[in-house]
C-alpha positions as CSV (number, residue, x, y, z in Angstrom):
1,M,7.8,-97.8,8.9
2,T,5.4,-100.6,8.2
3,R,6.9,-104.0,7.8
4,V,5.1,-106.4,5.5
5,Y,6.1,-109.9,6.4
6,V,6.3,-112.4,3.6
7,C,7.6,-115.3,5.7
8,S,6.3,-115.4,9.2
9,C,8.3,-118.6,10.1
10,F,11.6,-116.7,9.7
11,G,10.4,-113.1,9.9
12,V,11.4,-112.2,6.4
13,T,9.9,-109.0,5.1
14,E,9.0,-108.0,1.5
15,Q,11.8,-105.4,1.5
16,Q,14.3,-108.2,2.4
17,V,13.0,-110.4,-0.5
18,K,13.3,-107.4,-2.9
19,K,16.9,-106.7,-1.7
20,H,17.9,-110.3,-2.3
21,A,16.2,-110.1,-5.7
22,A,18.2,-106.9,-6.5
23,D,21.3,-108.8,-5.4
24,G,20.6,-111.5,-8.0
25,A,18.2,-114.0,-6.5
26,C,15.6,-114.7,-9.3
27,T,13.8,-117.8,-8.1
28,P,12.1,-118.8,-4.8
29,R,14.9,-121.3,-4.3
30,Q,17.6,-118.6,-4.5
31,I,15.6,-116.5,-2.1
32,A,15.4,-119.5,0.3
33,S,19.2,-119.9,0.0
34,A,19.6,-116.2,0.9
35,C,17.3,-115.9,3.9
36,K,15.4,-119.3,4.5
37,A,12.1,-117.8,3.4
38,G,9.9,-120.6,2.0
39,T,11.9,-123.5,3.6
40,D,9.6,-124.2,6.6
41,C,5.9,-124.4,6.1
42,G,6.0,-123.1,2.4
43,S,3.0,-120.9,2.6
44,C,5.0,-117.9,1.5
45,V,6.4,-119.4,-1.7
46,R,3.6,-118.1,-3.9
47,R,4.0,-114.6,-2.4
48,I,7.7,-114.8,-3.1
49,Q,6.9,-115.8,-6.7
50,A,4.5,-112.9,-7.0
51,I,7.2,-110.4,-5.8
52,L,9.8,-111.9,-8.2
53,G,7.2,-111.8,-11.0
54,R,6.7,-108.1,-10.6
55,G,10.1,-107.4,-12.1
56,A,12.0,-107.4,-8.8
57,C,14.8,-109.4,-10.5
58,P,16.9,-106.9,-12.5
59,R,19.2,-109.7,-13.7
60,R,16.5,-112.0,-15.1
61,E,18.0,-111.6,-18.6
62,L,21.3,-113.2,-17.3
63,A,19.4,-116.1,-15.8
64,D,17.5,-116.6,-19.0
65,Q,20.8,-116.9,-20.8
66,G,22.1,-119.4,-18.3
67,M,24.7,-117.0,-16.8
68,P,25.3,-116.6,-13.0
69,V,23.2,-114.0,-11.4
70,L,24.1,-114.2,-7.7
71,A,26.6,-111.6,-6.6
72,E,28.8,-114.2,-4.9
73,V,28.9,-116.4,-7.9
74,A,29.7,-113.5,-10.3
75,E,32.4,-112.2,-7.9
76,A,34.0,-115.7,-7.6
77,E,34.2,-116.0,-11.4
78,V,35.9,-112.5,-11.6
79,L,38.4,-113.6,-9.0
80,E,39.1,-116.9,-10.9
81,E,39.6,-115.0,-14.2
82,A,42.1,-112.6,-12.5
83,A,44.2,-115.5,-11.1
């Protein structure tokens, strides 16, 4: 398997960025929160933007509506509603 690194500072691969996007991270800042990519030298931010721009974010409609898209946030709200 060939690993394509997006962030060489933290060793973050394209597959990892896509997984975080599938989990709800729709912006480079949310990707950075998930795996630190883009927080050191910043040279990978444009690459992350390109990956996210190719439709890697399945929950973009929720983000556009101002709704939470990260799995942890959505789960926390479900738990609060159940209480």
